[in-house]
C-alpha positions in Angstrom: 3.2 43.8 39.9 6.4 43.8 42.0 4.8 41.4 44.5 4.0 38.9 41.7 7.5 39.0 40.3 8.9 38.6 43.9 6.7 35.5 44.4 7.7 34.0 41.1 11.4 34.6 41.9 11.1 33.3 45.4 9.1 30.2 44.2 11.7 29.5 41.5 14.6 29.8 44.0 12.7 27.4 46.3 12.2 25.0 43.5 15.9 25.0 42.6 16.9 24.6 46.3 14.4 21.7 46.6 15.8 20.0 43.5 19.4 20.5 44.7 18.8 19.0 48.1 16.6 16.1 46.7 19.4 15.2 44.3 22.1 15.5 47.0 20.4 13.8 50.0 17.9 11.1 48.9 19.6 11.0 45.5 22.8 9.9 47.1 21.2 7.5 49.5 18.8 5.8 47.1 20.7 6.0 43.8 24.4 6.7 44.0 25.3 4.5 47.0 23.1 1.5 45.8 24.7 1.9 42.4 28.1 1.6 43.9 27.1 -1.5 45.9 25.3 -3.2 43.1 28.1 -2.6 40.6 30.7 -3.9 43.1 28.9 -7.2 43.8 26.8 -7.6 40.7 28.6 -5.9 37.7 25.9 -7.1 35.3 22.4 -8.2 35.7 21.5 -10.6 32.9 18.4 -12.5 32.2 14.7 -11.9 32.7 13.3 -10.7 36.0 11.7 -13.1 38.4 8.5 -12.5 40.4 10.3 -11.0 43.4 12.1 -8.5 41.1 8.9 -7.5 39.5 7.2 -7.0 42.9 10.2 -5.0 44.1 8.9 -2.2 41.9 6.0 -1.7 44.3 8.0 -0.4 47.3 10.3 1.5 45.0 7.5 3.4 43.3 5.5 3.8 46.6 8.6 5.0 48.4 9.5 7.5 45.7 5.9 8.8 45.7 6.0 9.3 49.5 9.3 11.0 49.3 8.3 13.4 46.5 5.0 14.1 48.2 6.8 15.1 51.4 9.4 17.2 49.5 6.5 19.0 47.8 4.8 19.6 51.1 7.9 21.0 52.7 8.2 23.4 49.8 4.5 24.4 49.6 3.5 24.3 53.3 6.8 24.9 55.0 8.4 27.1 52.3 11.6 25.2 52.8 13.5 22.1 51.7 14.3 18.7 53.2 17.8 19.9 54.2 18.4 20.6 57.9 20.1 23.8 56.7 16.9 25.0 55.0 14.2 23.5 57.3 10.6 24.7 57.5 10.1 27.7 59.8 6.8 26.3 61.2 5.9 22.7 62.1 4.6 20.7 59.1 1.9 18.4 60.3 -0.2 18.2 57.1 -0.2 15.5 54.4 1.5 12.3 55.3 2.9 14.0 58.4 -0.6 13.7 59.9 0.0 9.9 60.1 3.7 9.4 60.8 6.4 11.8 62.0 9.1 10.7 59.5 7.4 9.8 56.2 10.4 11.0 54.1 12.7 8.5 55.8 10.0 5.8 55.5 9.9 6.5 51.8 13.6 6.3 51.4 13.7 3.0 53.4 11.0 1.6 51.1 13.1 2.5 48.1 16.1 0.8 49.5 14.2 -2.3 50.4 12.8 -2.4 46.9 16.2 -2.0 45.4 17.5 -4.9 47.6 14.7 -7.1 46.3 15.2 -5.9 42.7 18.9 -6.9 42.7 18.4 -9.7 45.2 21.2 -8.2 47.2 22.2 -9.0 50.7 24.7 -6.1 50.7 21.8 -3.7 49.9 19.7 -5.1 52.7 22.6 -4.6 55.1 22.9 -1.0 53.7 19.2 -0.4 54.2 19.4 -1.6 57.8 22.5 0.6 58.4 20.6 3.5 56.9 17.7 2.9 59.2 19.9 2.7 62.3 21.8 5.9 61.5 18.7 7.8 60.7 17.0 6.7 63.9 20.0 7.9 65.9 20.0 11.2 63.9 16.3 11.7 64.7 16.6 10.8 68.4 19.7 12.8 69.2 19.5 15.7 66.8 16.2 16.2 64.9 13.7 15.7 67.7 15.6 17.7 70.3 16.0 20.5 67.8 12.3 20.5 66.9 11.4 20.4 70.6 13.4 23.6 71.2 12.0 25.2 68.1 8.3 24.4 68.4 7.9 23.5 72.1 4.5 22.3 73.3 3.0 22.0 69.8 5.8 19.5 68.9 5.3 17.6 72.1 1.6 17.2 71.4 2.4 16.1 67.9 4.9 13.5 69.1 2.5 12.2 71.7 -0.2 11.7 69.0 1.8 10.5 66.0 4.3 7.6 65.9 7.9 8.1 64.8 7.9 5.2 62.3 4.5 3.4 62.2 1.5 5.2 60.7 -1.5 5.7 63.0 -4.6 7.7 63.4 -4.4 11.2 61.7 -3.2 14.1 63.7 -5.7 16.9 64.2 -3.8 20.1 64.4 -6.8 22.1 65.7 -6.9 20.3 69.1 -3.4 18.8 69.0 -4.6 15.2 69.2 -5.3 12.3 66.9 -8.7 12.3 65.3 -11.1 9.5 66.1 -11.5 6.9 63.3 -14.5 7.5 61.2 
């Protein structure tokens, strides 16, 4: 009985932490900052949407689905959140991480590009490019070295088999290599 209660409490706390970090990190990047940019340059958006604006919903919805899927995976598989302060204790190479090393960032970038198309906004495109540049530097100079120290050879095999930004063949955790295409 105590074990079940402990699991429920632990799971509830993990859910709250995940919600907090989701609202703080991707929420700020994909909602709050774009809101500030859009209201600065485009205080009102009147009139019917054009085809580009309607199509912009595709990367926004797809990016949000990717992001939420990864956040869920971190919670369920890694028992952690997307925050570097609350990172998974073991290497997460399941789900979308089998195909690309940084699917969360890819999802956020898709949302930002979709928002730039939705608002037909050059400042939002510039913001998305700046986000990508900063995230790339963060990954290269902090995240990857940290993961190499923490997970050693298994992370090296993973990096060798799976691209940083572009999806490829799925990673097979059992042998540490990409699976052959079926």
